[in-house]
Each structure stands twice: as C-alpha cells, then as structure tokens.
C-alpha positions, 0 to 999 in steps of 0.5 A, spaced: 918 306 524 924 306 519 929 309 522 934 305 518 932 308 511 934 315 514 941 312 516 946 314 511 950 308 512 944 304 510 943 308 504 950 307 502 950 300 503 944 299 499 945 303 493 953 302 492 952 298 486 948 303 483 953 308 485 958 305 482 955 304 475 951 310 475 957 315 472 959 310 467 952 310 464 951 317 465 958 318 461 955 313 455 949 317 455 952 324 454 957 321 449 951 318 445 947 325 446 953 328 443 954 323 437 946 324 436 947 332 436 953 331 431 949 326 426 943 331 427 947 337 425 950 334 419 943 331 416 941 338 417 947 341 413 946 336 408 939 337 407 940 345 406 946 344 401 941 339 397 936 344 397 941 349 395 943 345 389 936 343 387 934 350 387 940 352 382 935 354 376 932 359 381 938 362 383 940 362 375 934 366 374 935 371 379 942 372 376 939 373 369 934 378 372 939 382 375 942 382 368 935 383 364 935 390 363 942 391 360 941 385 356 934 388 353 938 394 352 944 390 348 938 387 344 935 393 342 941 396 339 944 390 336 939 385 334 931 387 335 929 380 333 933 378 339 928 381 343 922 377 340 926 371 342 929 373 349 923 377 352 917 376 348 913 376 354 915 383 356 914 385 349 907 382 349 905 386 355 907 392 352 902 391 346 896 396 346 891 390 345 891 389 352 887 395 353 889 397 360 890 404 364 897 408 362 900 407 369 899 399 368 901 399 361 908 403 363 909 398 369 907 391 367 913 390 361 918 392 367 915 387 372 915 382 367 922 384 364 925 383 371 920 377 373 921 373 367 927 369 368 926 367 376 919 365 374 922 360 368 927 358 374 921 356 378 918 352 373 925 349 371 925 347 378 918 344 379 919 340 372 926 338 374 923 335 381 919 330 376 926 327 374 926 330 367 933 332 364 936 338 363 935 339 355 928 337 356 927 343 361 931 347 356 927 345 350 920 346 354 922 353 356 924 355 349 918 352 346 914 357 351 919 363 348 917 360 341 910 360 342 910 367 345 914 370 339 909 367 334 903 370 338 907 377 338 908 376 330 901 374 329 899 380 334 904 385 330 901 383 323 908 381 320 905 374 318 899 378 315 902 378 308 904 370 309 897 368 311 893 373 306 896 370 300 
C-alpha cells in the first residue's frame, strides 16, 4: 500500500517545483490566448473591410438602382435618345417582338430597370477580380450598352433607310 502518496506533505514536496512554475505558465498561456484573439479579431475585421472595399461596384449599382426610375423619367422628358444609351435593356424588354403575355410584358421592363445597374455592378466586380483596370471595365459595360442600343435601333426600324439604299 502506498500510504505515502495520500500524505498531503508528501504531495506538496513532490510537486513543489510544478506548483511554483504553474501560475507563470498559466499567465503566459492566457496572455498568448488574449493576443491570439486580438489578432484573429483584427484579421476578421480586415477581411470584412477588404470585402466591402472590393464590392464597391455592387454598392454603386444598388445606389444607381434606387435612382433609376427618377433618371428614366428625367431622360424621357429631356433627352429621349438618352434612354437608348442608359436603359437599352429595359427598352428592349418593352418591345412587342418578345411575344410574351401582357402581365410579363408590363412587369419585365420594370424589373430590368431596377436590376440593370446591380447586375452591371456584379459583372464589374467579377471582371475586377481578374485585375482588369477600371477604365477597361467601364469600356466593357459601355460596349454592352452600345450593342443593346444598336439592337434596339435595328428592331425599331430606324436604320432601315440607311440599310435599304
């Protein structure tokens, strides 16, 4: 039988070295844990801020979507050709050549009017991830608008006199 191991004096003498250093190690571990938590929190904050900074095209698209109806009304009153350049997709969705039922034909241009700028912001965000410059992305978006305006001109018959002669 080992009655010595149950003796409190024996336990104290045997583990005295460990008991003297244990609080120091515990404080060091706690300090390292606190430092790690601070570092980890800072890294998460930096990632979040970085994601928000990289997502600025989507945010600009959402802001422009809020202003889209007012911009459409302004362009309708002042510069009708401006609708062809700024909102060609909504005008294409309003064309009778689409041959959709009346409810969708009435709803689709409104949906595209609100969705156009956020979708363009999403496309810009995806293209910017490939390290394309901002003027390059802007040029691509204007090129899409130009193609839609040309298609709108072709469908509406404005170019027929130029193409017939």
